[in-house]
C-alpha positions, 0 to 999 in steps of 0.5 A: 500500500502507498501513501494513506490519506483520508477520503473526505466528502463535499464538506471535508468530513472524513469518510475513511482511510484510503490509498492516495493512488486509489483516491486519485484513480477513483476521483475520491475527494481527499486533502492536499496541503500547499504552501506559498514560500516567501523570502524575507524580501517578499519574493515567491519561490517558483520551481520546475518539476522534474521531467521524469515525474508521473504528474506534471513533468517539466511544468512550473509551480509556485506551490510546495505541497502534497497529500495530508496524511491520516490524522494530520492537520492541513498546517502540519502537512504543509510544514512536513512537505516544506521539510521534505521538498525544500529541506527547511523547517518553517511554520506554515500559516493557514490562509484558506481552503477550497474544493479544487476540481483538479487536473487529475482528481478532485481534492480539498486544497489547503493553501498556506504561506511561510517565510523561508529565511534559510537556504533551500535544499530541494529534493531533486525527485520533486524539484528540478530547478527553483528561483525567487520571483517578485509578485509582479514577475510571478504574475507575468510568468503565469501567463508566459510559462507552462504552470501546473493548471491547479497552481494557476487556479490556486493563484487566482483564488489567492489573489481573490482572497488578498483582494477580499482582505484588502477590501475588508481592511478598507471598510473597517478603516472607513467604519472607524471614522 
């Protein structure tokens, strides 16, 4: 048996424990935790997947992550994936979750953010190349580069959430006057 995950329903309630490969093959909902990695200057880590991987070979991504293990929280899974894929120990701050229809299977995606202030030592089986881009550079690259489709969707959701938070902050400042 491979990686065990919790099969969940449309409300993200646990239905049982299954093999992640089977969940993907049968298109069962499960959980995935991803992280936006920022450096202290606010740049965002972007990486290219190895050419020999089974999922999204050679494509770019701005998220680091993977399946949420049995009994594991979204933030714990996100921090674990940072250690596994980038060799860093950093807390992942939960931002939002949504039901992602996914290119290969549907899943609940937990989106996190972490500041990485230590050297990145990426796992070559997961990451072939990486660099840090400013938010403007990342926005431009999203349109000109072959990014994983789920990462593009997450980028749009992240932008919507940032805009919502910005509007709420503006409304609260106006209400205080």
